[in-house]
N, C-alpha and C positions, 0 to 999 in steps of 0.2 A: 388899360388896354391889355388884352390877353396876348401873350407872345405865342407865335406859331412856330413850333419847332419842327423842322423838316429833317427827317432822318433818312440817310441814303444807305442803302445796303448793297455792297458789292458782292456779286456772286463769286464763289471760290474759283470757278473756271475763268471768269474775267480777270481776277487777280493774277492767276497763273499766266494767262496770256500777256498781261501787262508786264509782268516780271520777265517773261521770255523775250518780249520785244526789246526791253531795256538791255538784257544780257547780250542779245544779238547786236544791238547798236554798239555796246562797249567793245565787243569782240571785233566788229568791223573797224572801229577806231584803232584798236591794238594792231590788227593786221596791216592797216594802212601805214601806221607808224613804222612797223617792222620793215615793210617794203621800202619805205623812204630811206630808212637807215641802211638797209642792205645795199641800195644802189648808190647812196651818197658817201658811205664810208670808204670804199675803194677809191673814189675820186679824190677824197681828202688826202689819202696816202700819197697820190701822185701830185696833187696840187701843192702839198706842203713845201717841197724843195723850191718851187717857183716863188712862193710868197716870202720865204726866208731871205734875208739879206745875204749877199754873196759872202760877206765876212763870216757868217755863221756856217755856211757850207764849207768854206775853205779851212775852217778850224777842225773839221772832222777827219779822223783817220779813215783809211780805206776799209779796215775791218769794222769800224763803227758804222760807216755808211752801209756796209753789207748787212749788218744786223738790224739797223734802224729803218732802212729804206728798201734795199733790194730784196730783203726777206719776204716782203709782201707778195712778191710774184715767184721768186726763185728759191724760197726756203732759206732758213738760217745757215744751212751747210751747203746750199747750192743744189739741193735735191727738190726740185719743184713738184708741186702736186698737179697743177693744170698742164695739159699738153699744149696749151697755147704758148707757154713760156719754157725755154730750154733749161735742162739741167746744166749747171755750171760746175758741179763738184768734180774735181780732178781733171778739169779741162786744161789744155796746154796753156801755159802762162803767156807765151808769145802771141798765140792766137787771141786770147782774151784782151791783151793790150791793144792789138791792132783793131779789134772790133769796137772796143770802147772809144778809141780815138776816132773811128769812123762815125760812131753815133754822135760824138761831140761836134764833128764837122758836118753833120746831117748828110752823110754820104750813103748810108743804108736807107732804103726808101720803102720798105714793106709797111703795111698798115700799122702793125704793132710798134715798129721802129719809130714812125712819125708820131704816133699817139702817146708813147711812153718814153722811149729811150732818147729821143731828141730833146725832150724837156729835161730829163734827168742828166743826160750826158753833157749837156751844154755848160753845166756848172762845175764840172770836174777839172781839177788841175792835173798836170802830168804826173805829179807824185801820187795823187789819189788813184789815178788810173793804174799805176804800177802796183800800188798797195792792194787794190781790188783784185787785180790779176793774180797777185801773190796769194791772197787770201783764198780764193776759190780753187786755184791750182793745187793748193796744199790739202784740200779736203779729200776724204775717202771717195774714190771714183764713183761716178754716177751708176746707179743700179737700174738695170733694165726690167721689163715686165714680160713674164712668160707669154708667148703667143701661140695660139692653136691654129693660126692661119696656115693653109696649105701652101702659101706663097713663100714661107720661110726658107724651105729647102732651095727653091729657085733663087731667092735672094742671096743665100750663102754661095751658090754656084757662081752668080754674077760677081759677087764680091771677091771671090778667090780666083776665078778663071776668066772673068770678063764675058763679053759676047763676041767671039771671034768673027762670026759672019757679018756683024755690023761694025767691026773695027773698034769695038769698045774694050779697052784694056781692063785688067782686074783693078778694082778699087784699092786692093791691098798694096799695090805698088806705091801709092802715096800715103795712104792712111795706116799702113803697117798691118802686120799680122795681129789679129785680135782687135783691130780698129782702134788702137790706142792713140794714133796720131803722133806728130812730132813737131816741135817748134811752132811755126805758123799754120801747120796743117792740123785741123782739129781732131780731138778724140770723138769718135762716133759711137763707140760701144756703150749701150745702155741709154742712149738718148731717146726721148719720146719719138715713137714711130711716126705719129702724125706731124710732129714738128719737122722731122727729117724729110718727110714726103713734101710738106709745104715748101721747104727751102729748095729742094731739087726741082720742084715745079717752077719756082721763081728763077732759078738758074736757067731752066729750059726755055722759058717763055718771056723773060724780061731782062732788063739791064740794071736791075735794082740792087745787085750785090757787087760792090767794088772788089777788086782783086779776085773776081770769080771767073775770069776769062777761061781758064782751063775747064772749070765745071760747066760753063756754058757750052763749050765745044763737046764735052763728053756726054752731057745729058741730052744733047740735040738728037742723038741716035738711039736713045733709050725710050721705049714705050712707057706710057703712064702706068701700065700694069707692072712692068718690070721695076719702075721706080718705087711703086708700092711694095713690091717683093723685097727689094734691098732695104727699104725703110723698116719693114717688119722684122727682117733678120737682125739688123743692127739694134733695133729697139729691144730685142729679146736677149741680147748679150748681157752677161753679169747679173741676170735675174736671180732672185733668191731661191727660186724653185728649180 
């Protein structure tokens, strides 16, 4: 019996199309994997303290926690990149200690507080809280970002002179000249403008910040535009430019 040999000839254009489709498929898989890792890696950073036994958490010093855990959002020296998370560098130690204790007790109730700090703060001991506050307060003070907003001058005026017609006193009376703060009153100079704005809106419209009664009263008579102005001014302090 004669064997019939069937030869198939693939046109060069068909070969190129086939290779292109395969390459696109591979790239789609790579992109999908990248997206999955991009969204799951941050979650693992915050999930890690929850999964670890309390004994492991308790063995860490405050500075080690700052470098291994807190740095994911606040940076290794407390100079955070995202304006969702505050700078902690050079913040007042007493203020940091109070805030960490309130996170531990689930007293601060903003979205980020509940999503991240409630989980993390719940495992901290009193000693670790003190060590964390010491670590961040000892860092070079937070650096602001230069702002071209026309509101900056208005913000400076409110900070130094208040709003007399509305009975709002100067912010500098409590937060000091240069907005450096003192003891339990926080440093504001160089803080993210967006973060400051969000916190003042929380003071103005909610009860979600313990020990914030004074700020709740003061922000009640400040317009949202003036809140943005003060935030932009404070966020521009200590900028490198």
